[in-house]
C-alpha positions as CSV (number, residue, x, y, z in Angstrom):
1,M,123.5,140.7,146.7
2,E,125.7,142.7,149.2
3,K,127.0,139.5,150.7
4,I,128.2,137.9,147.5
5,S,131.7,139.3,147.9
6,S,132.0,137.5,151.2
7,I,132.0,134.1,149.5
8,N,135.6,132.9,150.0
9,I,135.5,129.4,148.6
10,P,136.3,128.3,145.0
11,C,133.2,128.7,142.8
12,L,132.5,127.5,139.3
13,I,130.1,129.7,137.3
14,L,128.7,128.2,134.1
15,C,126.5,130.1,131.8
16,G,125.1,129.6,128.3
17,H,126.0,132.4,125.9
18,A,122.4,132.6,124.7
19,D,120.8,132.3,128.2
20,K,117.8,134.6,128.2
21,L,116.5,133.7,131.7
22,T,119.8,134.5,133.4
23,P,121.9,136.4,130.9
24,V,125.7,136.4,130.9
25,K,125.8,139.8,132.6
26,Y,124.6,138.1,135.8
27,S,127.3,135.4,135.7
28,Q,129.9,138.1,135.0
29,Y,128.6,140.0,138.0
30,L,129.1,136.9,140.2
31,H,132.5,136.4,138.8
32,D,133.5,140.0,139.5
33,K,132.3,139.8,143.1
34,I,133.5,136.3,144.1
35,E,137.3,136.5,144.3
36,I,138.0,132.8,143.9
37,S,135.7,132.1,141.0
38,T,136.0,130.6,137.5
39,L,133.6,131.8,134.8
40,N,133.0,129.6,131.7
41,I,130.5,130.9,129.1
42,I,129.3,128.0,126.9
43,K,128.7,129.0,123.3
44,N,125.6,127.8,121.4
45,A,123.8,127.1,124.7
46,G,121.0,128.7,126.6
47,H,119.7,128.3,130.1
48,M,119.9,124.5,130.0
49,V,123.6,124.2,129.4
50,M,123.8,120.8,131.2
51,L,121.4,119.3,128.7
52,E,122.4,121.4,125.6
53,K,126.2,120.9,126.0
54,P,126.8,118.0,128.4
55,E,130.3,117.1,127.3
56,E,131.5,120.7,127.5
57,T,129.8,121.2,130.9
58,N,131.4,118.1,132.2
59,R,134.8,119.1,130.9
60,F,134.6,122.5,132.7
61,I,133.5,120.8,135.9
62,E,136.3,118.3,135.7
63,E,138.9,121.0,135.0
64,F,137.6,123.0,138.0
65,I,137.7,120.1,140.4
66,E,141.2,119.2,139.3
67,K,142.4,122.8,140.1
68,I,141.0,123.0,143.6
């Protein structure tokens, strides 16, 4: 955990708003510690955001790749 802030490459953090296994607070923590990060919280999704909201997940990935 103490090394997270040493990550210095662009990172995309995706999280389902209703994720009970890894709640939003953990994604927010990563976002706060990784200087070059983008956090997207996907509404109406849990832990399996890629399966639950594939179009939205793909859109966030495409937007992230276009920015870097």
